C-alpha positions as a Markdown table, in Angstrom:
| # | Residue | x | y | z |
|---|---|---|---|---|
| 1 | Met | -41.1 | 103.7 | -81.1 |
| 2 | Ala | -40.1 | 100.9 | -79.0 |
| 3 | Lys | -37.9 | 101.5 | -76.4 |
| 4 | Lys | -34.3 | 99.9 | -76.4 |
| 5 | Lys | -34.2 | 97.0 | -73.9 |
| 6 | Ser | -31.0 | 97.1 | -71.5 |
| 7 | Lys | -27.8 | 95.0 | -71.0 |
| 8 | Val | -29.4 | 94.1 | -67.6 |
| 9 | Lys | -32.5 | 93.1 | -69.0 |
| 10 | Lys | -31.2 | 91.2 | -72.1 |
| 11 | Leu | -29.5 | 89.1 | -70.3 |
| 12 | Gln | -33.1 | 88.2 | -67.2 |
| 13 | Asp | -34.5 | 87.8 | -70.6 |
| 14 | Gln | -32.1 | 84.9 | -71.1 |
| 15 | Ile | -32.2 | 82.7 | -68.8 |
| 16 | Ile | -33.9 | 79.4 | -68.6 |
| 17 | Pro | -35.7 | 78.1 | -65.4 |
| 18 | Ala | -33.9 | 74.1 | -64.9 |
| 19 | Tyr | -38.1 | 72.9 | -64.9 |
| 20 | Asn | -40.9 | 72.6 | -66.6 |
| 21 | Arg | -44.4 | 74.0 | -63.7 |
| 22 | Glu | -46.4 | 72.6 | -65.8 |
| 23 | Gln | -43.9 | 68.6 | -65.5 |
| 24 | Leu | -44.0 | 70.0 | -61.9 |
| 25 | Glu | -48.0 | 70.8 | -61.5 |
| 26 | Ala | -48.6 | 66.9 | -63.0 |
| 27 | Ala | -47.4 | 65.0 | -60.7 |
| 28 | Glu | -49.4 | 66.8 | -58.2 |
| 29 | Leu | -46.4 | 68.2 | -56.0 |
| 30 | Pro | -48.1 | 71.0 | -53.8 |
| 31 | Glu | -47.3 | 74.3 | -54.4 |
| 32 | Glu | -44.4 | 75.9 | -52.0 |
| 33 | Glu | -42.5 | 72.8 | -53.4 |
| 34 | Ile | -42.8 | 73.5 | -57.4 |
| 35 | Asp | -42.1 | 77.3 | -56.6 |
| 36 | His | -39.2 | 75.7 | -54.8 |
| 37 | Trp | -37.6 | 73.0 | -57.6 |
| 38 | Met | -38.5 | 75.9 | -60.0 |
| 39 | Asn | -36.6 | 78.6 | -58.7 |
| 40 | Phe | -33.5 | 76.8 | -60.0 |
| 41 | Lys | -32.4 | 77.9 | -63.5 |
| 42 | Leu | -30.0 | 78.6 | -65.7 |
| 43 | Ile | -28.3 | 82.1 | -66.2 |
| 44 | Pro | -26.7 | 83.7 | -68.4 |
| 45 | Val | -23.1 | 83.9 | -66.6 |
| 46 | Glu | -22.7 | 88.0 | -68.0 |
| 47 | Leu | -25.9 | 88.4 | -65.2 |
| 48 | Ile | -23.5 | 87.1 | -62.1 |
| 49 | Val | -21.1 | 89.0 | -59.9 |
| 50 | Lys | -18.9 | 87.8 | -57.4 |
| 51 | Ala | -19.3 | 88.1 | -54.0 |
| 52 | Asp | -16.4 | 90.8 | -52.3 |
| 53 | Trp | -17.1 | 88.8 | -49.4 |
| 54 | Asn | -16.6 | 85.8 | -50.0 |
| 55 | Tyr | -14.6 | 84.3 | -47.1 |
| 56 | Lys | -13.5 | 80.8 | -48.8 |
| 57 | Glu | -10.2 | 81.4 | -49.2 |
| 58 | Glu | -8.4 | 81.2 | -53.3 |
| 59 | Asp | -5.7 | 78.1 | -53.6 |
| 60 | Glu | -4.7 | 77.9 | -56.8 |
| 61 | Tyr | -3.9 | 74.4 | -57.0 |
| 62 | Gln | -7.5 | 73.5 | -55.5 |
| 63 | Gln | -8.7 | 76.5 | -58.5 |
| 64 | Gly | -7.0 | 74.4 | -61.5 |
| 65 | Gln | -8.9 | 70.9 | -59.8 |
| 66 | Leu | -12.3 | 72.4 | -60.1 |
| 67 | Thr | -11.7 | 74.1 | -63.3 |
| 68 | Asn | -10.4 | 70.3 | -64.7 |
| 69 | Asn | -14.1 | 68.3 | -62.8 |
| 70 | Ile | -16.6 | 70.8 | -64.8 |
| 71 | Lys | -13.7 | 70.3 | -67.9 |
| 72 | Arg | -14.6 | 66.5 | -67.5 |
| 73 | Leu | -18.0 | 66.6 | -66.4 |
| 74 | Asn | -19.0 | 70.3 | -67.4 |
| 75 | Gln | -21.3 | 71.9 | -63.9 |
| 76 | Ile | -22.6 | 69.0 | -62.2 |
| 77 | Glu | -24.3 | 71.1 | -59.1 |
| 78 | Asn | -25.9 | 74.0 | -58.3 |
| 79 | Thr | -25.3 | 78.4 | -57.0 |
| 80 | His | -26.1 | 79.7 | -55.7 |
| 81 | Val | -27.3 | 83.7 | -56.4 |
| 82 | Arg | -29.5 | 86.8 | -54.4 |
| 83 | Leu | -31.1 | 89.5 | -56.6 |
| 84 | Leu | -28.8 | 92.7 | -56.4 |
| 85 | Asp | -30.9 | 95.9 | -56.9 |
| 86 | Thr | -29.5 | 96.4 | -59.9 |
| 87 | Gly | -31.2 | 93.2 | -62.0 |
| 88 | Tyr | -27.7 | 92.0 | -61.4 |
| 89 | Tyr | -27.4 | 88.6 | -59.2 |
| 90 | Glu | -25.0 | 87.5 | -56.7 |
| 91 | Met | -23.1 | 84.3 | -56.2 |
| 92 | Ile | -23.9 | 83.8 | -52.3 |
| 93 | Asn | -22.0 | 79.9 | -53.4 |
| 94 | Gly | -20.4 | 78.9 | -55.9 |
| 95 | Asn | -18.0 | 82.3 | -56.2 |
| 96 | His | -14.3 | 79.4 | -57.5 |
| 97 | Arg | -17.2 | 77.8 | -59.3 |
| 98 | Tyr | -18.2 | 81.1 | -61.8 |
| 99 | Asp | -14.2 | 81.0 | -61.8 |
| 100 | Ser | -13.4 | 78.1 | -63.5 |
| 101 | Val | -16.9 | 78.5 | -65.7 |
| 102 | Val | -15.6 | 81.6 | -67.3 |
| 103 | Glu | -12.2 | 80.8 | -67.7 |
| 104 | Leu | -14.1 | 77.4 | -69.7 |
| 105 | Glu | -16.1 | 80.5 | -71.3 |
| 106 | Lys | -19.0 | 78.8 | -70.4 |
| 107 | Lys | -22.5 | 81.5 | -70.9 |
| 108 | Phe | -24.5 | 80.2 | -68.4 |
| 109 | Leu | -24.4 | 78.6 | -64.7 |
| 110 | Tyr | -26.6 | 76.1 | -62.7 |
| 111 | Cys | -28.3 | 77.9 | -60.2 |
| 112 | Tyr | -30.5 | 78.2 | -57.7 |
| 113 | Asp | -32.7 | 81.7 | -57.7 |
| 114 | His | -33.0 | 83.0 | -53.4 |
| 115 | Gly | -34.8 | 86.2 | -55.4 |
| 116 | Glu | -35.0 | 89.5 | -53.4 |
| 117 | Val | -33.0 | 88.2 | -50.2 |
| 118 | Ser | -31.0 | 90.6 | -48.1 |
| 119 | Phe | -27.0 | 91.2 | -47.4 |
| 120 | Gln | -27.7 | 89.5 | -44.7 |
| 121 | Glu | -30.1 | 86.6 | -45.4 |
| 122 | Gly | -27.2 | 85.9 | -48.8 |
| 123 | Val | -25.0 | 85.2 | -45.4 |
| 124 | Arg | -26.6 | 82.7 | -43.6 |
| 125 | Arg | -27.4 | 81.2 | -46.8 |
| 126 | Ala | -24.0 | 80.9 | -47.6 |
| 127 | Ile | -23.3 | 79.8 | -44.5 |
| 128 | Glu | -25.2 | 77.3 | -44.2 |
| 129 | Thr | -25.0 | 76.1 | -47.5 |
| 130 | Asn | -20.9 | 75.3 | -47.7 |
| 131 | Glu | -20.5 | 74.9 | -43.9 |
| 132 | Thr | -23.5 | 71.7 | -43.2 |
| 133 | Lys | -20.5 | 69.3 | -44.7 |
| 134 | Phe | -20.0 | 66.4 | -43.2 |
| 135 | Arg | -15.9 | 64.8 | -41.9 |
| 136 | Ala | -14.9 | 62.3 | -44.0 |
| 137 | Asp | -13.8 | 58.7 | -42.6 |
| 138 | His | -10.0 | 58.9 | -44.4 |
| 139 | Leu | -10.1 | 54.8 | -44.4 |
| 140 | Lys | -12.8 | 54.4 | -46.0 |
| 141 | Leu | -11.7 | 57.2 | -47.8 |
| 142 | Ser | -8.4 | 55.9 | -48.9 |
| 143 | Glu | -10.1 | 52.1 | -49.5 |
| 144 | Leu | -12.0 | 53.6 | -52.5 |
| 145 | Val | -9.3 | 56.4 | -54.5 |
| 146 | Lys | -7.1 | 52.7 | -54.1 |
| 147 | Glu | -9.8 | 50.4 | -55.1 |
| 148 | Ile | -10.2 | 53.8 | -58.1 |
| 149 | Ser | -6.1 | 53.7 | -59.4 |
| 150 | Glu | -6.6 | 49.6 | -60.3 |
| 151 | Ser | -8.5 | 50.9 | -63.4 |
| 152 | Val | -7.1 | 54.7 | -63.8 |
| 153 | Asp | -3.9 | 55.6 | -63.5 |
| 154 | Val | -2.4 | 57.9 | -61.2 |
| 155 | Asp | -1.2 | 60.1 | -63.3 |
| 156 | Glu | -5.1 | 60.4 | -64.8 |
| 157 | Leu | -6.7 | 60.3 | -61.4 |
| 158 | Leu | -4.4 | 63.9 | -60.8 |
| 159 | Lys | -5.7 | 65.8 | -62.7 |
| 160 | Thr | -9.4 | 66.3 | -61.2 |
| 161 | Met | -8.7 | 64.6 | -57.8 |
| 162 | Pro | -7.9 | 67.4 | -55.1 |
| 163 | Tyr | -5.0 | 65.0 | -53.6 |
| 164 | Ser | -1.7 | 65.2 | -54.2 |
| 165 | Glu | 0.4 | 62.5 | -55.4 |
| 166 | Glu | 2.1 | 62.8 | -51.5 |
| 167 | Asp | -1.2 | 62.5 | -50.8 |
| 168 | Ile | -2.5 | 59.4 | -52.3 |
| 169 | Glu | 1.1 | 57.8 | -51.6 |
| 170 | Gly | 0.1 | 58.2 | -48.0 |
| 171 | Met | -3.8 | 56.2 | -49.2 |
| 172 | Met | -2.3 | 53.6 | -51.0 |
| 173 | Lys | -0.3 | 52.9 | -46.8 |
| 174 | Leu | -3.1 | 53.6 | -45.3 |
| 175 | Thr | -5.0 | 50.4 | -46.6 |
| 176 | Glu | -1.5 | 49.1 | -46.0 |
| 177 | Phe | -1.0 | 49.4 | -42.4 |
| 178 | Asp | -1.6 | 45.6 | -40.4 |
| 179 | Trp | -4.1 | 47.7 | -38.0 |
| 180 | Glu | -5.4 | 44.0 | -36.6 |
| 181 | Gln | -1.9 | 44.5 | -34.9 |
| 182 | Tyr | -3.2 | 46.6 | -32.1 |
| 183 | Asp | -7.0 | 43.9 | -31.8 |
| 184 | Ser | -4.7 | 41.4 | -30.6 |
| 185 | Gly | -5.9 | 42.9 | -27.2 |
| 186 | Asp | -2.0 | 41.7 | -26.0 |
| 187 | Glu | -1.1 | 45.2 | -24.2 |
| 188 | Asp | 0.9 | 43.0 | -22.0 |
| 189 | Glu | 2.8 | 41.3 | -24.3 |
| 190 | Asp | 5.8 | 43.8 | -24.4 |
| 191 | Asp | 6.0 | 43.9 | -20.5 |
| 192 | Asp | 8.9 | 41.1 | -20.0 |
| 193 | Val | 11.4 | 42.5 | -23.0 |
| 194 | Glu | 14.1 | 44.4 | -21.3 |
| 195 | Leu | 14.4 | 47.5 | -23.2 |
| 196 | Asp | 17.4 | 49.3 | -23.7 |
| 197 | Pro | 18.0 | 52.1 | -19.8 |
| 198 | Thr | 18.8 | 55.1 | -22.5 |
| 199 | Gln | 15.3 | 54.7 | -25.1 |
| 200 | Arg | 11.8 | 55.2 | -23.3 |
| 201 | Lys | 8.7 | 53.5 | -25.5 |
| 202 | Ile | 6.2 | 55.3 | -26.7 |
| 203 | Glu | 1.9 | 53.8 | -27.3 |
| 204 | Phe | -0.5 | 55.2 | -28.4 |
| 205 | Met | -3.8 | 55.1 | -30.3 |
| 206 | Val | -4.5 | 58.2 | -33.1 |
| 207 | Pro | -7.8 | 59.0 | -35.4 |
| 208 | Thr | -7.1 | 57.3 | -38.9 |
| 209 | Glu | -6.7 | 61.5 | -39.8 |
| 210 | Val | -4.0 | 61.5 | -37.4 |
| 211 | Phe | -2.7 | 58.4 | -38.9 |
| 212 | Glu | -2.6 | 59.4 | -42.4 |
| 213 | Asn | -0.5 | 62.4 | -41.5 |
| 214 | Trp | 2.2 | 60.9 | -39.9 |
| 215 | Leu | 2.4 | 58.3 | -42.9 |
| 216 | Lys | 2.0 | 61.7 | -45.2 |
| 217 | Trp | 5.8 | 62.4 | -42.4 |
| 218 | Lys | 7.3 | 59.8 | -42.2 |
| 219 | Asn | 7.7 | 59.9 | -46.6 |
| 220 | Arg | 8.1 | 62.7 | -46.8 |
| 221 | Val | 11.1 | 63.1 | -44.4 |
| 222 | Asn | 12.1 | 59.6 | -46.2 |
| 223 | Gln | 12.2 | 61.1 | -49.2 |
| 224 | Asn | 14.2 | 64.2 | -48.7 |
| 225 | Leu | 16.3 | 64.2 | -45.2 |
| 226 | Gly | 17.1 | 59.8 | -46.3 |
| 227 | Tyr | 15.1 | 58.7 | -42.5 |
| 228 | Asp | 13.6 | 55.3 | -42.5 |
| 229 | Ser | 13.0 | 55.4 | -39.6 |
| 230 | Glu | 9.7 | 55.5 | -38.0 |
| 231 | Trp | 11.8 | 57.5 | -34.4 |
| 232 | Lys | 14.2 | 59.1 | -36.7 |
| 233 | Ala | 11.0 | 61.1 | -38.5 |
| 234 | Phe | 9.0 | 61.4 | -35.0 |
| 235 | Glu | 12.3 | 63.6 | -33.5 |
| 236 | Phe | 12.4 | 65.8 | -36.0 |
| 237 | Ala | 8.6 | 66.5 | -35.5 |
| 238 | Ile | 9.7 | 67.6 | -32.2 |
| 239 | Ile | 12.5 | 69.4 | -33.1 |
| 240 | Glu | 10.8 | 71.5 | -35.4 |
| 241 | Ala | 7.0 | 72.5 | -33.1 |
| 242 | Leu | 9.8 | 73.2 | -30.1 |
| 243 | Asn | 11.6 | 75.8 | -32.6 |
| 244 | Ile | 8.6 | 77.6 | -33.5 |
| 245 | Pro | 8.1 | 80.9 | -31.1 |
| 246 | Ile | 5.6 | 80.2 | -28.0 |
| 247 | Glu | 4.7 | 83.5 | -28.7 |
| 248 | Ser | 3.0 | 82.7 | -32.2 |
| 249 | Leu | 1.5 | 80.2 | -29.5 |
| 250 | Glu | -0.5 | 82.2 | -27.9 |
């Protein structure tokens, strides 16, 4: 009598290679590269467990946006797993995508199988693949979002983009800002202007990302407090900052 297969073995038998070895060999790829590409697999969701050491924060809003993204586009980016002694796979990069796939009742996850690497090596690879990211140029990003919004309704974008309505409004204002006023070269054009002795002028350059946050702040205090001038928004920000306990800054 044939021995009954365990649940884990049945699930392992359902793993599907994402690439065909014969096709890769026909392309005359080096054996090392072929082995690499053969590690990409469709693995049953039931065979994967989340990493209890995952250091990424939970965010209900962001999770919802991710789920909507996968619902709209399906899974495009692969996840990363390592094989455990139990025969199950541990998700080392992609725990939030795992949650979305489970919510959407998908049967398989597109994964890169790192094999039987140690816990320490798995964590190292998780950090390497998660954190090797490039910062966005917020002005260029804002211009692209504005261009998309010309053909896609903002309400539709809000379903899948990782931005709130306030964020997108700030991006729109960023693209409309007159940057040329700072490129005239007339740095001393206001030297002859007589200022009110009770006032002081503050002028400095900031990175685009900081300026975008400033626009968001101005928009927020304008909508909620009715402040329609820059100095009132600036004053309120300073007052709020001064109210932060010193010990919390140490």
